[in-house]
N, C-alpha and C positions, 0 to 999 in steps of 0.2 A: 718620435712616435713609434719607430721600429723597435727601439729598446723597450718602450713601455709595453708594446704588444708582446714582445718576447717574455717580459717579466710576468705578464698576466697569464700567458700560456704555461709558464713554469709553475706559477701558483696553482693553476687549475690542475696540472698534472700531479703536483704534490698532494693536492686535496684528494684526488682520485686514489693516489697511492695510499694515503692515510686510511681511506675508506676500505681499500682492498687488502692492504697489508699491515693494518694497524696492530698495535700490541694487544688491544683488547680482545675478548672472546668473539669469535665469528659464529653467530647463530642466526637461524631463521625462525620466524613465527608469523603465521601458523605453518607447521611442517607436516604435510599430509603424507602418510605412509601408504605402502602398497595395499594394506588391509583396510584402509580408510580410518585407521586410528590417527589421531592428530596430536602433535606435541606443540604446546604453547611455551614460549620462552620470553623472559624479560631480564635485561641486564640492569640490575639494581643492587650493587654490592652493599650500599649503606642502608637499604630498607630493612625494617624489622619484621614485616609480614606482608606477603603478596598472595592475593587470591584471584580467582577468576569466576565470573558469572556469565552464563549464556544459555541460549535455548537448546544447546546440545546436551545439557545436563537434565536429568530427570527432575521435574518440578517437585517442590515440596508442597505438602497439603496444609492449608490453613483453614481454620474455622471462622466464619463471620456470619452473624445473624442466623445461626442455626444451619448454615449451608457450608459445604466444603468446596474450596476453590484452589486452583493451582497458583503457586507463587515461585519466583525465580530462586534457584538454588545457587550455592556458593561452595567452591572447594579451594583448598590451600595448594599453593605451589611450593616446591622444595628447592632450597638454595644449595648449589654446589660450591666447591672451593674457589671457583673463579668469580663468584658473585652472580651467577646466572640462576634465576628461578625458573623451574620447569614443572609442567604437568602434562601427562599423556592420557588421552581419553581411551575408552574402549572403542572398537571399530564402530564408526558412525554410519547411519543410513544416509544414502544420497539425499541432500537437502541444502537449502540456503540457510546458513546459521548466522546469528549475530551474537556478539559477546563484548564484555568489558573486563579489563584488569582492575583490581582494587589494591592500591599500594598504601599501606599504613592508613587504611580507612578512606582513601581518596579514590574515587572511581575515575578511570582514564581509558582512552582508547589504546590499543596495542601499538606502541611506538615503532615496532618492526613491521607492521602491516599498513601499507599505504591505502588500503581499501576500507573506507568507512562511510557511514551514511547518517543523516540526521533524521530523527523521528521526534517532531515537535521541538523540545529544547534539550534533547539528549543526542549524543553522538555514540554510535556503535561501530565496532570493527565488524567486517563481513567476511564470511568464508563460504564458498560454494563447492560442494562435493557432488559431482555428477555420477551417472552410472545406472540410473533407472529411468523409466519412461517419463515419470512426473518431474523429477529434478532436472532432467535434460531439457524440459520446456523452459527452464529459467536461464539456460545458457545462451550465449550468442553462438549459434551454429552456422554452418556454411549453407545458408538458404537465402532466398531473396528477402531483402529487408525493407520494411516500411520507413516512413519519414516521421519524425517527431518534431513538432513546431510549438513554440510559445507564442500565442496569438492574443492580441488585445482586442477587446470589443467594447462597445458602448452598452451600458445597462441603464436605460432611462428610469426604470423602476427603482433601482438602487441609487441612482444619481452619481454613478461612478464609471470611470473607464476601468475595466477589469480584465484579468488574464485567464486564458484557458491553455491547457496542454492538449494538442490535437495529434492523434496518430492517423496517418493515411497509409493504407496498405501498399505493399510493393506493386508497382505498375500504375498507381493512381496518376502520376504525372504524364504517363505516356499512353493512357488508355482512351484518349480522345473524349468522346461524349458519354462514355459509360457512367452511370449513376450508381452509387453505393448505399447500402443501409448504414445506420448509425447506432452505436451503443454509447449512451451517456453514462459515464462511470464516476461515482461519487465516493469521496473519502470519509474518514471518521473525524470525530471531534479533535481539534488541535492540528489536524493535517492541512493540506493545501493541494494546489493543482499539480505539485510534483510528487505527491505521495504514491500514487499508483504506478507511475512510470519508474520510480526509484525503489521504494520498498516493496511494491507489489510486482515488479518485473513484468508489468503489463505488456510492454513493447516486445520483449522476448517471447512471452506466452503467445501473443497474437501472431508474430512472425512465424513461429514454429508450428502452431496449429493450422494456420493458413497454408503453409508450405506442405504440410502433411495431408492436406485436403480434408481436415477434420472441422474446420471452421470456414464460413463464408468470408471472402474479403470484405472488410467493413471499416468505416471510420470509427475511432474511439475518441470521444470528447471527454476529457478529464477536467472537471470544473474545480473552482475554489468555492467550497461550501460555506465559507465564512463571509457573509454578505457585507460585513463592515470593512473587508479588506479589498485592496486593489489586486494584490497578488501575494505570493508567499513572502514570509519575512526576509528582509534584506534585499528585496528586489522591487521595492515600491518607493514612492516619494517620501515615505516615513523614515527611510534610511535603515540602519542596522538595528532595528527594533528587536528586543528579546522575544523569541517565540513563546507563546503561552496557549494553554487550553481555555483560559478564562477570557473569552472574547464575547462581545455583545452580539445579539441577534443571530444566535446559532440555531436554536430550536424553538422559535416563537412565531414562525410563519413568514418571516421576511424573505428567506431564501426561496421557499416554495412559491411565493407570490411573484418573485422576480425571475423564476426559471424560464418562463416562455421567452424572455429576452435572449437567452442562450440559444434556444431552438430557432428563433427567427434569424439570428446572426449566422448560425451554421448553415441553414437552408438557403440563405442569401449568398453565402460566401463559397460554399463547396458544392460539388456535383453529387448530390445525395437525393435519394428517393424521399418524397415528402408525404408519406402516408403512414398510418398506424402499423401496418404490416411490416414496415421497414424501419421502425424505431424501437429501441430497447432502452431501458433504464435499470441500473443496478447500483448498489452501494453497500459499504461496510459500516456497521455501527450507526453513527449519526447519519452517514450517507444512506444506509438502509432505511432509516427512519424517514429521511427526505424522499427517498424513492417511493416509499409507500404512500406518503401524502401527496406527492406530485402526481402520481399515477391515479389515485382515487379522486383527486380534485379535477383531473383532466382525463376522463375515462375514454375519450376518443383519440388520445395522443400516442399511447404506447401499447404495442401488441405483446411485449415481453417485459416482465418485471422480475428483478432479482433482489432478494433481501439477504445480505450476508451478515450474520450476527447482528441483526437490526436492533436498534435501540427503541424497541416498541414501547409505547406508553411513557416516554421520557420527556414529553413536551413541557415547555416552560409556560406557565399561565401568567398572564399579565394582570394588571389591576382591574381590567374589564372582564376577567374570567378567561375561559378557553377561547383562543383566537378562532376565527371562523374557518380557517384552513383545517383545524383539528376537530371541529365540531361535527357531530353525527358521523363518526368514523365508520361504524358498522353499516349504516345505511349507504354510505359512499362506497364501501367495499362491495355491497350487494349490487350497486349500480355498475361498478367496474366489471363484475363477473357477468352481469346481464348483457354486457357488450362483447362477451366471449374472447377474453385475451387468449393468445395462443400459448402462453406460458406464464405461470406464476410460480416462482422458485424460491425456496427457503433453505438456507444452510446455517448450521450453528454447531459449536463444539459442545461435547457432553458436559464439560465443566465450566462453560461460559457463564458469567454472572447474569447474563440476560436470557438464559434458556427458559426460565419460567415465563417471562413475558412472551417469548416466541411460542411456547407451548399454549399459552392462553389464546394467542392469535390463531394458532392452528385449531384449537378446540372450537373457536367460533366458525372458522372455515368449514370444519367437519360438520358442525351442526346445521350448516346451510347447504351441505353437499357441494361446496365450491371445490373444483379440482385444482390441486397444486402438486408440485414436486418437492420432496423433502430429502435433505442430506444431513445426517448427523455424523460428525467426525470426532476423533479423539482431541483432547486439549481444550483450551479456553479461548479467550478473546485475543487472538494472536494472528500476526501476518502469515504464519505458516498455513493456517486455515483459510485465510482470505485468498491466498494464491491458489489453493486447491479449488475454492469455489469459483473463481474466475475461470480456471482451467476446465471445470465441469459445465459451467453455465454457457460459455461462448459457443461450444459446438452445437448447442441446441437452438441457436438463433437463426432466424431468417431462412428456415428450411421450407 
């Protein structure tokens, strides 16, 4: 046994030596320089062509249906005599960036970057450059941290045991009988209950805003908006099912109808305030669509509503026509505003493919003199914008 142990130790040491002192080229990727330019490297001596695509590149413009939209751009890497392909950016603004390599036409994550993230059925490598007030919200800073839990609950309406991601603020466990307000935060189509905490950096944003005194300590309940799912792909009784956007019952009324099950569970399980003035709901894309219809069908439930690039007017009509949840939308909006919500907030990018739908909604609100807050940002239907919207929306809550 002693000899076997010594052999294993020797093999491990040799493996580390090979990693540290191997004969191949020693490179890092991404390599962030002092001026915030970044060099990406890939060791691929046999490759014929290597490219990179990412949201640090200026998007290219594409025409579709008479409108101009942003699309991902691609640049080539250059190979040196050691078989290392490289590309260096211009100095980048502080931001969280995602990217992929493309090797002879095959998109891959950066093999030299251990940090990657899943968005639906795509994997992206991740790069965070801090240095300004907004990007530093996305970092794990030396502040008091909240707790993130994966919590299962019963949804009688859906007929499933389902999962939530729940953020409780720093001090929740030790604050005795103190009760907190709640933000219900919804993802977009193809996402799940992990989307906001991973892609959206919601945990870091809330930790930092609360620590700075800019946001009230609150619970954030991140739902799974795909009512046919128990939880995110790979973490359910269905096993390692391939993630997809093409799921049943996404925007045909079932999620909105079942949403009160979530509120009942949260208010039974956590120390939270149980009135309209201390409940908020917001979501991106499909989640913004859900937030709109949940709030207008329950006008006494939420005092704060946030629509982030909301998929307005994208509902699925069944054989029986428009589901009752979506019927009489404008009359329900009028009823919501008659109840005086404290905040109705809309944010969208200038080149978002949903901007016309949002402008149509705003035109109706304007025609009825319904008060709302509006933020229009650069760019399209992207996580960069949704992180901004969360950062701007949460400081306005529960004041």
